[in-house]
N, C-alpha and C positions, 0 to 999 in steps of 0.2 A: 102066760110070758114070753115074748118069744127071747131069743138068745142074747140078743143086742142090749135090751131091756136088763137083762142078766149080767152081762157086762158090766154096762152102767152103774148095778146095785153092789157091783164088783163080789156079787155070787158066781162069776165061771172070771178067773184071771184073762190079763189080757196083756201085751207090752206095749205100753203107751206110747203115745209117741209127742202128743200133745191135748192139754184139757184144760174148759174153762168151768162157767157156772151152765154153758147150754150145749155146749160141743165136747166129744170126745173121738180124738184119732188114734188109731192104733193097727199094730200089724197085722196084717193076713193069715190064719193059722196056715195055708194053702197058695203060696203065693205065684201070681201068674206073671212076673214079671222080677228083675233084680232087687227092685223098690217096689213095693205094694203095701199099700196103707188104707182101713178102711175109715170114713170123717162120718160121723154120723149125730144126729140130733141128739139129745139126751132124753129129751119129751119122745115119747113114742107118736110116729106118723110114719102112716103105712109103705107109702111111694112119695116119689115127684108131684104124683097127679093130686097127692089131697096138702100136697106145701104150701102155706103162705107165704107172702111175701117178704113182710116181716124176717121171717126164719131166712126166707133166703137172702137178706138183704145182710143181714147179720152170719148166713153159714161161710158168706164169699169171703169177707177178707181172714175171716179161722181157716182158712184150703188153703189160703194162700199165706198166710205165715206158716202151713204143716210141709206147702212145699220149699221155703224156705229155710222152715229148722231143716228137712230132709236134703239140701243141698240143692233141690231138681228148680231153683225158681230160675237159673241160667242157663243152666245145662236141654230143659226139656221135659214136658211127663202130658201124661195123658189121663184126661179127667173124664170117668165114665161113671154113667147112673145108669142101674137096670129096671127097669118098669115093667112090671106084670110076668107072667107065663112065659108069652112071646119075646119078648123083652131080656129075657134069662135072669129074672127077679127070686133068687130064692130066699132068701132072708125077708120076710114083708116087715120091713123098717127102714123107712129111707138110708139111703146109705152112699156115698159117690166113692170112688175107687183109683189114688192117685197111686195110677205108676210111671216106674219109673227105672232109671240107672242104668240105662242102654237105649240105644236106637230101637224103637219097638217098632214092627212089621205091622202093615195095616192088610187084613184079609176083607177079600169083598165075599157078601154073600151070594152074590149074580155074579155069574162068568162075562156078562158084558157090561161093564160099567156105564155104558151110554144109553142102554134100555131100559126102560120102566121095568118094573120089578111087577 
């Protein structure tokens, strides 16, 4: 069982932001921004590659509600999901990072953004 499934089952504590029957949002224990919250489906889905459109249709308004709860909806935030090893996915359970609370820098992977990688 993955760490996020254990958090859903409350076998591991979390600092919850918002929860409903299908989704859970909680603060990241290793934040990358002043506000860093993870949003997960309670049902185990390995990554964005496996998620169905019905789950995403329900997850979208939940993420928007989390942003409102965190008062990020007016100032802005970054929404990120990492997919697979090269994408930086560390936990194989679909999750979105909501990052905000400051003007966030953007780091390019390629030194010249006009060239194709």
